[in-house]
Phi, psi and omega in degrees: 000129183272164180273353180239116182303135176083359181251131175280165177301319180299318180294320179294322181288328188287319191210135177286334181234148172246092183229160180272325187228135174248131175257116180254122191221103167288130184222137177232001180225111185295320181296316177296317180301322182296327176296313176299313183302312181299321180291328177291314181296317185293336184242034180232120183278344184217068184297336180283358175253021183229142170242146180246120181249123185243133168254120186243133172238013179254087185296334181293338182244015182301324181294327179291316178298314183293321178298319177297316182297328179292337183257342188291147172286343174291146163290162185210155170219142180231133168239150183218127172198171186299166180284351180053246181264029177061229184294341176284353177250005186303323181296327177295322180295313180296321180294320178296318179292317179299324184291338179251012179284153183243349187283160175286338176231137182241120183251119180272125185228145170271150183284352176258013178274169177207138174274119186243357181206162182099143182287316191203098183295332179299309180293324180298318178287320183297327183289350178283345180299143179070017173288332174239146184303321182264001178062023174268107184200168180236145180243120176273127183256124178303140187229132176254117182272007178081005182242017177086002178242150183246143178228163181234014184275314187291158169054053181280165172242154178224157177279159177297327178293325173299312181299319178298319180301322182261026172055046177069011175269117174290318185202154176259358182222156180301324178280069186299328182295314179292320179301310181292321179299313182293319178299312182296323179296313182289330180269356181056051182233036184262139166241126183250115178279167179255169178295335176290336178281298180211141171224128181240161174216159173194161180297152176294128180256165176272150182288138178280312181261134176287170176300322178295319177298316182296322181289320187269334185242306189296302186290323174299319178292320177303313180296323179294317179296319178299316178299317181297319180293318182292339178282343185284000000 
């Protein structure tokens, strides 16, 4: 007999939460994070079916994050350890958060982002399920850079089945958005949402990898991963 009505032992062992969407967010600035958080709450019709996973390296503000999590309608998980090599370690943070996510869809977010358009991002992401028979896919989120042009590379979402395919690795490089975009493009597994679904914005960031790095490290590894997937 299980301690949770309606749950089998297998279900209890597999996952601590039963949610549809996981938000994975490395964060080092509480004030910036609160802007993102408020925009997430305001445009979500079912927050109790969402979990928020935070990687924190700002020990001075841990109490603020924890206090917020105690009040939020989102389910939550928090991990905390040093920033290590800063932005050159970002992929480790996303991978660690992805590996403990419980949702059917995993949305990677920066803490300086903000949702500025779309009625309900929860429903917009949820409707992407079953677009592919095996549910292995990537979701491109429309992005407004504040200069009148739109892009679809930053802040993507992926399915749990995508994450399983890549052995719980969200990305092998800090520029996770480009990594996922390029993989999905070559594997023909992209779903592109419209601005009516979701629209995000965030400040322009500096590139982590130089052009030389991308040529010598990023793209050779990308091609190898694509070959490995195509052999399966």
